[in-house]
N, C-alpha and C positions, 0 to 999 in steps of 0.2 A: 439263727438271726436274732440275737439278743437285743439288737438296737431297734427292732421293729416296734412301733407304737400303735396299739390297737385304738381305733376311734369308733364311735357309734356307727359311722358310715362304713368303715372297713369291715366291721363285724356283719353289718347288713349285707354288704357285697359278698363276703365269704359265704354267708348263709344261703344266698341265692345260688351261688356257684355250687355249693355242696349239695343242695337239694335239686340240682339239675334244672335250675331256672336261669340259665345264662343270658337270656334276652331281656332280663329285667331292666327297667329304665334306671334302677339304682346303680347299676354297674357302669361306671364311666371310663373304663379302659378296655383295651383290646387284649384278648387272651385266646388260647387254643383250647377248646373243650376237650380235645384228645389228651391234653396234659393232666386232666382231672379224672376222666372216665375210668372206672374200675379200680381206682387206687384207694388205699386206706386213708383215713382222715389225716394221719400224721404227714403223709406224703402230699396230700392236698393242701395242708396248711403251709408246708414249705414252698410248694409251687405258687400258692396264692401270694405269699410274702414277696417272692421274687417278682412275680408279675405286677403286683401293686407298687412295689418300690421302683421298678423299672418305669412304670407309667408315671409315677410321681416325678422321677428325674426328667422324663420326656416333657411333662407339662412344665417343669421348672425351666428347662432349657428353652422351650418355646417362648415362655414368658420373658426370659432374659434376651432372646433374639429379638422379640418384638420391642422390648425396651431399648435395646441397642439400636435397632433399626429406626425407631422413633427419634432417638437422640441424634443419630447420624443424619436423618432427614432434616431435623431442626438445624444442625450445624451446616448442612449443605445450603439450606435456605438463607441462613445468616451470612454465609460466605458469598452467596450470589448477591445479596443485598449490599454487602461491603464492596464487592467488585463493581457493582453499578455505581455506588457512591464514589469510588476511586476514579472510575471513568468520567463521571460528571465533573469531579474536581480537576482532572486532567484537561478536559475541554474548557473549563472556566479559566484555567491558567494559560492555556494556549490562546484563548481569546484576549486575555489581558496583555499577553506578550505582543500580540498583533496591534493593539491599540496604543 
């Protein structure tokens, strides 16, 4: 995984997993302890990178969904407002036609 970028946070998280402290508050993603237990450091590094990147993608997609959902909600509200304005204009035109 040549494209993996280590940050201070990811190094801290890996250190906690490597030292068998997986319940640390520094680890902000889900992983299976069994994937690390009894494995050499090289295999643990590979597994960590997979888990970390998967969690980053999950967080990214959640944020995208929240953003899209927020934008859709905004559009729905704007559409409802426009629909109300159209109905009001229709009523006004209908009243003018009657008079």
